[in-house]
C-alpha positions in Angstrom: 62.5 131.2 82.7 62.1 128.1 80.9 65.2 128.6 78.4 67.9 126.1 78.1 71.0 127.0 80.5 74.1 128.4 78.9 76.9 125.8 79.0 80.0 126.9 80.5 81.7 126.2 77.2 79.4 128.1 75.2 79.9 131.7 74.4 77.7 134.2 76.5 78.0 136.9 73.9 76.6 134.7 71.3 73.7 133.6 73.6 72.8 137.1 74.2 73.0 138.3 70.5 70.7 135.5 69.5 68.2 136.0 72.9 68.3 139.7 73.0 64.8 140.1 71.7 63.5 137.4 74.1 64.8 139.0 77.4 65.4 142.6 76.6 65.6 143.9 80.2 68.1 141.2 81.2 69.9 141.8 78.1 70.5 145.4 79.0 72.0 144.0 82.3 74.1 141.7 80.8 75.5 144.1 78.3 76.6 146.3 81.0 78.0 143.6 83.3 79.9 141.9 80.4 81.4 145.1 78.9 85.0 145.8 80.0 86.2 149.3 80.7 88.5 150.7 78.1 91.3 151.6 80.5 92.2 152.0 84.2 91.7 155.6 84.7 88.7 155.4 86.8 90.3 153.0 89.2 93.2 155.1 89.2 91.0 158.3 90.4 89.4 155.8 92.9 92.8 155.1 94.5 93.7 158.8 94.4 90.5 159.6 96.4 91.2 156.7 98.7 94.8 158.0 99.3 93.3 161.5 100.1 91.0 160.0 102.7 93.3 157.3 104.3 96.5 159.3 105.1 99.1 159.6 108.1 96.6 161.5 110.2 93.6 159.3 109.6 95.2 155.7 110.2 92.7 154.6 112.7 89.8 155.1 110.5 87.6 151.9 110.4 87.3 149.9 107.3 83.7 150.3 107.1 83.7 154.1 107.6 86.4 154.3 105.1 84.5 152.5 102.6 81.3 154.7 103.2 83.3 158.0 102.9 85.0 156.7 99.6 81.5 155.8 98.4 80.1 159.0 99.3 82.8 161.0 97.8 82.5 159.3 94.6 78.6 159.3 94.2 77.2 162.5 95.9 78.1 164.6 92.8 75.6 162.3 90.7 73.0 163.5 93.2 73.9 167.2 92.7 74.6 167.1 96.5 76.7 170.4 97.3 79.1 169.6 100.2 
C-alpha cells in the first residue's frame, strides 16, 4: 500500500469516505471497527453471564478457564451447538 499515511490530526472517517472504493475490503473492516455500539446492553449481558459462571462455589476457577467458558457460552449458540 503506497497511500499516504493518515496523520494523527486528520479525520479517519473522512479518509475512509474518500478511499472506500480504493480499498473496499479494508474499508469494511475499518467501518466495523470504528463504529460505536449504541448502548451497553451487550456488555451488561456479558457481565451477567460472567456472574453466573464465577460465583461463590467456583472461586478457584483459573482465569484462562473462566475466559474460555465465558467465550464458549456466548459463541456456541452462533454455531448451532446444542449443549
